[in-house]
N, C-alpha and C positions, 0 to 999 in steps of 0.2 A: 316457454320463455327462457332465454339464456341467463345463466347465473352471472351476477355482476362480479367483475374482477377489479381488484384494487392493487396499486403499487405504492411502495413507500419511497418518497423522493426527498432528497436533500436539495434545498433551494439556495442559490447564491444570493448575496445581499442585493439590494436594488441597484446599486452602482455597478457591481460586477455582473449581475444578471442582465442589466441593460446593455452592456457592451457585448455579451454573448448573444443576446437576443437580436442585436443588429446584424450579426453574422448569420444567424439562423434565418432571419427574414430575407436578407439579401440572397442567400443560397436558395431558399424556398421559391423566391420570385424568379430567379434565373433558371432554375431547373423544374419549375412547376411541381414543387413538393409541398407537403403539408407544413403549416407553421405550428410550432409547439413551444411551450415555456422551457427555458434552460433548467436543467436538473441533472442530478446524479441518482440513478435508481439504486437504492440500498437493499431492496428486497421486493420480489414479485414471484408469482401472484399471491395476493392475500384474498381469502374468501370470507374471513371472519373480521368484519369491520370493528366490532366492539373490542375484540382482543387486541387488535392493532392500536386502537385508540388508547386502551389501558396502558400498553407498553410506552407509547409516546408521552402520556400524562405522567408517567413515573420517571421519565428521562430527566436526569440532572446533567444537562450538557449545555455549556456555553457556546457561543458562536466560535468557529474555528476556521483555520486556513487549510486549503488543499492546494497542493502544488501540481503543476502540469509536468508530467514526465516526457510526453511527446504529443505531437499532432499526428494522427494516424488515419488510415482508411482500411475498409474491408468490404467484402461482398455481402456481409450481413446487413440487411436493410436497416436494422436498429443501430448500426455502427458504420454507416456509409463513410462519413468523415467525422472524426471525434477527437476530443482532447482526452488522452489517456492520463489518469491521475495517479499520483504516488499513493499507494495503499497504506496510509499512515495508521497509527494506533487508534485514533478516534474513529476512522472509517471501519476498521476491523471490529472494534468494540460494538459499534452500532449495528453492523451487519450480523454479528454474532447474537445479539439480543433477539433478533427476528428468526435467525436460524434455529435457536433453541426453543422458540415458542411455537413454530409451525412445523408440520410433519415433513415437508420436502426441503431439499437443499437448493438454494438459489446460487448459481455459479457467479459469484460476485467478482466483477472486473470493473473497478471504479473508473467511470468515464463520463464525459458530458458530450452527448451527440450534437452535431451541428446541422445535419440533414438526414432525413429518412427518405431514401429514393434509391432504386436499383440503377446504378450507373456503372459503366464499364471502367476497368482499372485505369485507363488512360485519363478519363475525365476526373476520376477521384484523385489521381496523382496531380493533375493540373490544379485542382482546387487547393490541394496542400501547399503548392508553391506560392499561392496568392494570399494565404491567410497570415494575418499578423495578430496573434492573440497574446494576452497577458500570460505570465508564467505562474501566477497564483491567484486564487479567488477566496473570498470569505463566504462561508456557509453560515447562514443565520436563521434558517427555518427548516422544519421537517413537515412534510405534508403527506396525507393519504389522498391518492388521486384515483378516481374512477377511470380505469384504462380499458374497460370493455368498450367495444365499438370503434369507430374511426378515430384517428389521431385528432382530428378537428373537434371531436366531441369530448375529449378527455377533460376532466375538471377536478379540481381539488374539492374534497368533501370535508376535510379537516386539516387544520394547520396549527403548529405551535412554533412561536418564535423562540430561538435559543438565546437565553440571556445568562 
Protein backbone atom coordinates (compact mmCIF):
# COMPACT_ATOMS: atom_id res chain seq x y z
CA UNK A 1 0.00 0.00 0.00
CA UNK A 2 1.25 3.45 -0.88
CA UNK A 3 1.98 5.84 1.96
CA UNK A 4 -0.48 8.72 2.16
CA UNK A 5 0.91 12.11 1.24
CA UNK A 6 -0.49 15.40 2.47
CA UNK A 7 0.10 19.02 1.56
CA UNK A 8 -0.47 22.23 3.50
CA UNK A 9 -2.69 24.63 1.60
CA UNK A 10 -3.66 28.22 2.20
CA UNK A 11 -7.23 28.72 1.03
CA UNK A 12 -8.70 31.99 -0.31
CA UNK A 13 -11.89 33.38 1.24
CA UNK A 14 -15.18 32.11 -0.20
CA UNK A 15 -15.62 35.24 -2.33
CA UNK A 16 -12.06 35.29 -3.68
CA UNK A 17 -11.90 31.51 -3.98
CA UNK A 18 -15.16 31.56 -5.92
CA UNK A 19 -13.77 33.91 -8.55
CA UNK A 20 -10.58 31.82 -8.91
CA UNK A 21 -12.65 28.63 -9.01
CA UNK A 22 -14.65 29.95 -11.99
CA UNK A 23 -11.40 30.36 -13.94
CA UNK A 24 -10.19 26.89 -12.90
CA UNK A 25 -13.50 25.28 -13.93
CA UNK A 26 -13.62 27.14 -17.24
CA UNK A 27 -10.04 26.18 -18.16
CA UNK A 28 -10.56 22.59 -16.97
CA UNK A 29 -13.65 22.23 -19.15
CA UNK A 30 -12.03 23.80 -22.22
CA UNK A 31 -8.79 21.78 -21.98
CA UNK A 32 -10.18 18.57 -20.39
CA UNK A 33 -8.08 19.03 -17.26
CA UNK A 34 -8.90 18.03 -13.68
CA UNK A 35 -10.88 20.43 -11.49
CA UNK A 36 -9.33 21.32 -8.12
CA UNK A 37 -9.93 23.81 -5.33
CA UNK A 38 -8.08 27.15 -5.42
CA UNK A 39 -5.10 27.15 -3.08
CA UNK A 40 -1.51 28.16 -2.45
CA UNK A 41 0.62 25.21 -1.34
CA UNK A 42 2.68 26.33 1.64
CA UNK A 43 4.48 23.00 2.13
CA UNK A 44 4.56 19.49 0.65
CA UNK A 45 4.86 16.57 1.06
CA UNK A 46 3.79 15.94 4.64
CA UNK A 47 3.88 12.35 5.86
CA UNK A 48 3.23 13.03 9.57
CA UNK A 49 -0.38 14.21 9.76
CA UNK A 50 -0.39 14.63 13.56
CA UNK A 51 2.69 16.83 13.54
CA UNK A 52 1.20 19.05 10.82
CA UNK A 53 -2.07 19.33 12.76
CA UNK A 54 -0.20 20.35 15.91
CA UNK A 55 1.62 23.13 14.03
CA UNK A 56 -1.65 24.42 12.57
CA UNK A 57 -3.41 24.28 15.96
CA UNK A 58 -0.64 26.41 17.47
CA UNK A 59 -0.81 28.98 14.67
CA UNK A 60 -1.84 32.41 15.80
CA UNK A 61 -2.53 33.90 12.40
CA UNK A 62 -5.38 36.12 11.32
CA UNK A 63 -6.68 36.19 7.76
CA UNK A 64 -4.34 38.12 5.48
CA UNK A 65 -4.04 39.44 1.97
CA UNK A 66 -1.81 38.12 -0.79
CA UNK A 67 -0.98 40.21 -3.82
CA UNK A 68 -0.59 38.89 -7.34
CA UNK A 69 2.83 39.72 -8.79
CA UNK A 70 1.99 38.38 -12.26
CA UNK A 71 0.01 35.84 -14.23
CA UNK A 72 2.47 33.36 -15.65
CA UNK A 73 2.84 29.99 -17.39
CA UNK A 74 5.35 27.15 -17.46
CA UNK A 75 5.81 23.62 -18.75
CA UNK A 76 5.57 22.31 -15.16
CA UNK A 77 2.17 20.57 -15.00
CA UNK A 78 1.56 21.96 -11.49
CA UNK A 79 2.15 25.50 -12.79
CA UNK A 80 0.73 25.33 -16.32
CA UNK A 81 -0.94 28.72 -15.89
CA UNK A 82 -0.76 30.36 -12.47
CA UNK A 83 -0.97 33.50 -10.40
CA UNK A 84 2.49 34.28 -9.06
CA UNK A 85 2.10 35.76 -5.57
CA UNK A 86 4.27 38.31 -3.81
CA UNK A 87 6.14 36.34 -1.12
CA UNK A 88 5.17 38.55 1.80
CA UNK A 89 6.31 38.19 5.42
CA UNK A 90 3.24 36.14 6.42
CA UNK A 91 3.78 33.59 3.64
CA UNK A 92 7.47 33.36 4.51
CA UNK A 93 6.69 32.87 8.21
CA UNK A 94 4.13 30.13 7.56
CA UNK A 95 6.39 28.26 5.14
CA UNK A 96 9.26 28.55 7.62
CA UNK A 97 7.23 26.88 10.40
CA UNK A 98 6.85 23.74 8.29
CA UNK A 99 10.42 23.90 6.92
CA UNK A 100 11.69 23.84 10.51
CA UNK A 101 9.41 20.98 11.55
CA UNK A 102 10.00 18.58 8.66
CA UNK A 103 13.28 17.07 7.42
CA UNK A 104 13.11 18.11 3.78
CA UNK A 105 13.05 21.54 2.19
CA UNK A 106 10.06 22.50 0.08
CA UNK A 107 11.01 24.89 -2.71
CA UNK A 108 8.36 27.46 -1.84
CA UNK A 109 7.32 29.61 -4.77
CA UNK A 110 3.97 31.10 -3.74
CA UNK A 111 1.38 30.78 -6.49
CA UNK A 112 -2.20 29.78 -7.20
CA UNK A 113 -2.48 27.40 -10.15
CA UNK A 114 -5.36 27.78 -12.58
CA UNK A 115 -4.93 24.59 -14.63
CA UNK A 116 -3.02 21.30 -14.38
CA UNK A 117 -2.43 20.11 -17.94
CA UNK A 118 0.53 19.64 -20.27
CA UNK A 119 -0.06 22.31 -22.92
CA UNK A 120 2.32 23.72 -25.49
CA UNK A 121 3.73 27.21 -24.94
CA UNK A 122 1.49 28.76 -27.58
CA UNK A 123 -1.69 27.54 -25.84
CA UNK A 124 -0.41 28.61 -22.40
CA UNK A 125 0.43 32.09 -23.66
CA UNK A 126 -2.98 32.32 -25.36
CA UNK A 127 -4.69 31.54 -22.02
CA UNK A 128 -2.68 34.33 -20.35
CA UNK A 129 -3.99 36.94 -22.78
CA UNK A 130 -7.62 36.02 -21.99
CA UNK A 131 -7.40 35.95 -18.20
CA UNK A 132 -8.72 38.82 -16.13
CA UNK A 133 -7.92 38.18 -12.49
CA UNK A 134 -8.01 40.27 -9.33
CA UNK A 135 -4.68 41.62 -8.12
CA UNK A 136 -5.17 40.61 -4.47
CA UNK A 137 -6.92 37.87 -2.51
CA UNK A 138 -7.78 37.26 1.14
CA UNK A 139 -6.49 34.02 2.65
CA UNK A 140 -8.70 32.93 5.53
CA UNK A 141 -8.09 29.20 5.98
CA UNK A 142 -5.24 26.71 6.23
CA UNK A 143 -5.88 23.06 5.36
CA UNK A 144 -4.12 19.73 5.34
CA UNK A 145 -5.06 18.05 2.07
CA UNK A 146 -4.56 14.41 1.13
CA UNK A 147 -2.71 14.79 -2.18
CA UNK A 148 -1.79 11.17 -2.84
CA UNK A 149 -3.69 9.76 -5.80
CA UNK A 150 -5.37 11.61 -8.66
CA UNK A 151 -6.12 15.33 -8.53
CA UNK A 152 -9.85 14.53 -8.50
CA UNK A 153 -9.41 12.49 -5.31
CA UNK A 154 -7.60 15.20 -3.33
CA UNK A 155 -9.47 16.12 -0.18
CA UNK A 156 -9.03 18.26 2.90
CA UNK A 157 -8.62 16.15 6.03
CA UNK A 158 -8.18 19.06 8.44
CA UNK A 159 -8.83 22.79 8.26
CA UNK A 160 -8.53 25.82 10.50
CA UNK A 161 -10.10 29.20 9.85
CA UNK A 162 -7.68 32.09 10.34
CA UNK A 163 -9.33 34.61 12.69
